[in-house]
C-alpha positions as CSV (number, residue, x, y, z in Angstrom):
1,M,0.0,0.0,0.0
2,R,1.1,3.5,-0.7
3,E,1.6,5.9,2.2
4,P,-0.6,9.0,2.1
5,R,1.2,11.9,0.4
6,S,1.3,15.3,2.0
7,E,0.6,18.4,0.0
8,P,3.7,20.0,-1.5
9,G,5.2,22.4,1.0
10,R,3.2,21.1,3.9
11,E,4.1,18.4,6.5
12,A,1.3,16.1,7.7
13,G,2.0,16.9,11.3
14,P,-0.2,17.7,14.2
15,E,0.7,21.3,14.1
16,N,-0.7,21.6,10.6
17,A,-3.8,19.6,11.5
18,A,-4.5,22.0,14.4
19,E,-4.1,24.9,12.0
20,G,-7.0,23.7,9.8
21,G,-9.3,22.1,12.4
22,P,-12.1,24.0,14.1
23,E,-10.3,24.0,17.4
24,G,-7.3,25.3,15.7
25,R,-8.8,28.4,14.1
26,S,-6.9,31.5,15.1
27,A,-8.7,34.2,17.1
28,P,-9.3,37.5,15.4
29,T,-6.2,39.6,15.4
30,S,-6.0,42.8,17.4
31,G,-5.7,44.6,14.1
32,A,-9.1,43.4,13.0
33,A,-10.7,44.4,16.3
34,S,-9.1,47.8,16.1
35,T,-10.5,48.2,12.6
36,T,-14.0,47.4,13.8
37,V,-13.7,49.9,16.7
38,G,-12.3,52.5,14.4
39,R,-15.2,52.0,11.9
40,V,-17.8,52.4,14.7
41,A,-16.1,55.6,16.0
42,S,-15.9,56.9,12.4
43,D,-19.6,56.3,11.9
44,A,-20.4,58.1,15.1
45,D,-18.2,61.0,14.1
46,L,-19.8,61.3,10.7
47,R,-23.3,61.2,12.3
48,T,-22.3,64.0,14.7
49,R,-20.7,66.0,11.9
50,L,-23.9,65.8,9.8
51,V,-25.9,67.2,12.7
52,D,-23.3,69.9,13.4
53,V,-23.4,71.0,9.8
54,G,-27.2,71.1,9.9
55,V,-27.1,73.2,13.1
56,D,-24.7,75.7,11.5
57,L,-26.7,75.7,8.3
58,V,-30.1,76.5,10.0
59,A,-28.4,79.3,12.0
60,R,-27.0,80.8,8.8
61,E,-29.7,80.3,6.2
62,G,-32.8,79.1,8.0
63,A,-34.8,75.9,8.1
64,G,-35.6,76.0,4.4
65,A,-31.9,75.4,3.6
66,L,-31.9,72.0,5.4
67,T,-31.8,69.6,2.4
68,L,-30.0,66.3,2.6
69,R,-28.0,67.2,-0.5
70,E,-26.8,70.5,0.9
71,I,-25.9,69.0,4.3
72,A,-24.0,66.2,2.6
73,R,-22.2,68.7,0.4
74,R,-21.1,70.9,3.3
75,A,-20.0,67.8,5.3
76,G,-17.9,66.7,2.4
77,V,-19.6,63.3,1.8
78,S,-21.6,61.8,-1.0
79,H,-25.2,62.8,-1.4
80,G,-26.3,59.3,-0.3
81,A,-24.1,59.2,2.8
82,P,-26.6,60.8,5.2
83,R,-29.1,58.1,4.6
84,R,-26.9,55.6,6.3
85,Y,-27.6,57.3,9.6
86,F,-30.8,59.1,8.8
87,P,-33.0,57.0,6.5
88,T,-35.5,59.9,6.1
89,H,-35.2,63.6,5.8
90,L,-37.4,64.0,8.9
91,E,-35.0,61.9,11.0
92,L,-32.1,64.2,10.2
93,L,-34.3,67.3,10.8
94,S,-35.3,65.8,14.1
95,A,-31.7,65.3,15.2
96,I,-31.0,68.9,14.4
97,A,-34.1,70.1,16.3
98,H,-33.1,68.0,19.3
99,R,-30.0,70.1,19.6
100,G,-32.2,73.2,19.8
101,F,-34.4,71.7,22.5
102,T,-31.3,70.7,24.5
103,D,-30.0,74.3,24.3
104,L,-33.4,75.8,25.2
105,A,-33.8,73.4,28.2
106,A,-30.4,74.4,29.5
107,R,-31.3,78.1,29.3
108,V,-34.7,77.5,31.0
109,G,-33.0,75.5,33.7
110,S,-30.7,78.4,34.5
111,T,-33.7,80.6,35.2
112,R,-34.8,78.5,38.2
113,G,-31.8,79.9,40.2
114,D,-31.4,78.8,43.8
115,G,-35.1,78.9,44.6
116,R,-35.0,82.3,46.4
117,T,-36.8,84.0,43.5
118,G,-40.6,83.7,43.6
119,P,-42.6,82.0,40.9
120,R,-43.6,85.3,39.3
121,G,-40.0,86.4,39.0
122,Q,-39.0,83.0,37.6
123,L,-41.8,83.2,35.0
124,T,-40.6,86.6,34.0
125,E,-37.1,85.4,33.5
126,L,-38.2,82.2,31.8
127,S,-40.3,84.2,29.4
128,R,-37.5,86.6,28.7
129,V,-35.1,83.8,28.0
130,Y,-37.6,82.1,25.7
131,L,-38.1,85.2,23.6
132,R,-34.3,85.9,23.4
133,F,-33.8,82.3,22.3
134,A,-36.5,82.6,19.6
135,L,-35.1,85.9,18.3
136,E,-31.5,84.9,18.4
137,N,-32.1,81.4,16.8
138,S,-35.0,82.1,14.5
139,G,-34.2,79.3,12.1
140,M,-33.7,76.7,14.8
141,Y,-36.8,78.0,16.6
142,E,-38.9,77.6,13.5
143,L,-37.6,74.0,13.0
144,M,-38.2,73.0,16.6
145,F,-41.9,73.6,16.6
146,R,-42.7,72.1,13.2
147,H,-45.7,70.0,13.7
148,D,-44.5,67.2,11.5
149,L,-41.3,66.8,13.4
150,L,-43.1,66.6,16.8
151,E,-45.7,64.2,15.5
152,S,-43.2,61.9,13.8
153,G,-41.8,60.6,17.1
154,H,-38.3,60.6,15.8
155,L,-35.7,60.9,18.7
156,R,-38.7,61.4,21.0
157,L,-38.8,65.1,20.5
158,R,-42.1,65.4,22.3
159,D,-40.3,63.9,25.4
160,T,-37.8,66.7,25.2
161,S,-40.3,69.6,24.6
162,L,-43.1,68.6,27.0
163,P,-41.0,68.9,30.1
164,L,-40.3,72.5,29.2
165,F,-44.0,73.2,29.0
166,G,-44.3,71.3,32.4
167,V,-42.0,73.9,34.0
168,L,-44.3,76.7,32.7
169,V,-47.4,74.9,34.0
170,E,-45.8,74.3,37.5
171,L,-44.8,78.0,37.9
172,V,-48.2,79.3,36.6
173,G,-49.9,77.0,39.1
174,R,-48.0,78.6,41.9
175,V,-49.0,82.1,40.8
176,R,-52.6,81.4,39.6
177,M,-53.8,78.9,42.2
178,D,-57.4,79.9,41.3
179,A,-57.1,78.8,37.6
180,D,-56.5,75.9,35.4
181,A,-52.7,76.2,35.3
182,R,-52.3,74.1,32.1
183,A,-54.8,76.3,30.2
184,V,-53.2,79.6,31.4
185,A,-49.7,78.3,30.7
186,A,-50.8,77.3,27.2
187,A,-52.3,80.7,26.6
188,L,-49.1,82.4,27.9
189,W,-46.9,80.3,25.7
190,A,-49.0,81.1,22.7
191,N,-48.7,84.8,23.5
192,L,-45.0,84.5,23.8
193,H,-44.8,82.6,20.6
194,G,-46.8,85.3,18.9
195,I,-44.6,88.1,20.2
196,A,-41.5,86.2,19.0
197,Q,-42.9,85.7,15.5
198,L,-44.3,89.2,15.0
199,W,-41.2,90.8,16.5
200,R,-39.0,88.8,14.1
201,W,-41.1,90.0,11.2
202,G,-40.9,93.6,12.3
203,S,-44.7,93.9,12.7
204,L,-44.8,94.7,16.4
205,Q,-42.1,97.4,16.0
206,L,-44.1,99.0,13.2
207,A,-47.4,98.8,15.1
208,T,-46.1,100.0,18.5
209,G,-43.0,102.0,17.7
210,A,-41.2,99.9,20.4
211,D,-37.6,99.0,20.0
212,D,-37.6,96.6,22.9
213,F,-39.9,93.6,23.6
214,E,-39.8,94.1,27.4
215,P,-43.0,96.2,27.7
216,L,-44.8,93.6,25.6
217,L,-43.5,90.8,27.8
218,R,-44.7,92.6,30.9
219,A,-48.1,93.2,29.4
220,A,-48.4,89.5,28.4
221,L,-47.5,88.4,31.9
222,D,-50.0,90.8,33.5
223,A,-52.7,89.7,31.1
224,H,-52.3,86.0,32.0
225,L,-51.1,86.2,35.6
226,G,-52.7,89.4,36.8
227,P,-50.8,92.5,37.9
228,G,-48.9,92.1,41.1
229,D,-45.7,91.2,42.8
230,R,-43.1,90.1,40.2
231,R,-40.6,88.7,42.7
């Protein structure tokens, strides 16, 4: 009988059998693991960069400029690249709007102070901060309150925006204990939103001759909360 022949260049020894057997398969190299980690980090970086570009674009040119194609161009990637991370246009817009709500929430949080200011004073400062945010970030402000974004459920935007309204309701309830705090807070919010929009358009300046929204803010607070101590 002939002895089994080994393949050219290979010895039929146990070390070569181990190399090919299931128990002998080599573990992934550290280089392969590093490549995977690097790819994940790169993906996260690109996703963040796309949102960063969108935030900058909405600040410079308004919500109407936020197309997938323009964001991709400014981020230096192909037109189809954003869809790897944001399958729909609404999802990318929601991620950009989420940045706006995070910024506004931080500003609102700073108005609470150390608790020594009364609810009326906190409401005054909160309303002032809200108007300044709306006027200084008009493109972002417009995007944040788009009905289709809030209704879409992407990134749970409603879970970010509703707590802000909850702060307003809580403070109104401490000032107007005789009223439906949620209804009064909603009416005050609508009033502030109207002031922000009409001031941005220049309509209120034209109608009142005012060059500062502060008197309008005070009038809105008095109308909804009643005149009184503003501490």
